[in-house]
C-alpha positions in Angstrom: -0.1 0.0 0.0 2.9 2.4 0.7 4.2 1.9 -2.9 0.8 2.9 -4.4 0.6 6.1 -2.4 4.0 7.0 -3.6 3.1 6.2 -7.1 -0.1 8.3 -6.7 1.8 11.3 -5.5 4.5 11.0 -8.2 1.6 10.8 -10.8 -0.2 13.9 -9.3 3.1 15.9 -9.2 3.9 14.9 -12.8 0.2 16.1 -13.8 0.8 19.4 -11.9 4.0 20.0 -13.6 2.5 19.3 -17.1 -0.4 21.7 -16.3 2.1 24.5 -15.3 4.0 24.2 -18.5 0.8 24.1 -20.6 -0.4 27.4 -19.4 1.1 29.8 -22.0 0.2 33.0 -20.0 2.1 31.9 -16.8 5.1 33.8 -15.7 7.2 32.9 -12.5 6.5 35.2 -9.8 3.7 37.1 -11.5 0.0 36.5 -11.3 -1.7 34.8 -14.4 -2.6 37.0 -17.2 -5.2 36.0 -19.6 -5.9 37.8 -22.8 -8.9 40.3 -22.6 -12.0 39.0 -24.4 -12.2 40.7 -27.8 -15.4 41.5 -29.7 -16.0 39.5 -32.7 -15.2 42.2 -35.4 -12.1 43.7 -33.6 -13.6 47.1 -33.2 -14.9 48.8 -30.0 -18.6 49.6 -29.7 -17.9 53.0 -28.0 -16.5 55.9 -30.0 -13.9 58.0 -28.5 -14.7 61.7 -28.7 -11.9 64.3 -28.8 -12.5 66.9 -26.2 -10.9 70.3 -26.7 -11.2 72.7 -23.8 -10.3 75.6 -26.1 -12.9 77.7 -27.6 -12.9 79.2 -31.3 -13.3 82.9 -31.6 -13.6 85.2 -34.6 -10.7 87.3 -35.5 -10.5 90.0 -38.3 -7.1 90.4 -39.7 -6.5 92.8 -42.6 -10.2 92.5 -43.6 -10.3 88.7 -43.5 -12.4 87.0 -40.8 -11.1 83.7 -39.4 -12.2 81.5 -36.6 -9.2 80.5 -34.6 -8.0 79.9 -30.9 -5.8 82.8 -30.6 -4.6 85.7 -32.8 -1.3 83.9 -33.6 -3.3 80.9 -34.7 -5.5 83.1 -36.8 -2.4 84.7 -38.6 -1.1 81.0 -39.2 -4.4 80.0 -40.5 -4.6 83.0 -43.0 -0.9 82.2 -44.1 -2.0 78.6 -44.8 -4.9 79.8 -46.9 -2.5 82.2 -48.8 -4.6 85.2 -47.9 -2.0 87.3 -46.3 
């Protein structure tokens, strides 16, 4: 009976070692990390909205009206539009 209990413990130890190596996400000393469940099409259902705390104001530079965040921004916008 003593040999059968040793054999049983040896088999359980071997099974535990095999189970440890079978886990692809196990890292020694870290908790187990499993991949996050993914939606079926790969896209999130929620859309991310860009929030800008700045507010557009209207500037008039050399007779041209421009919506911009600052006077410097208004000048660069007019330069890109080739108006000044």
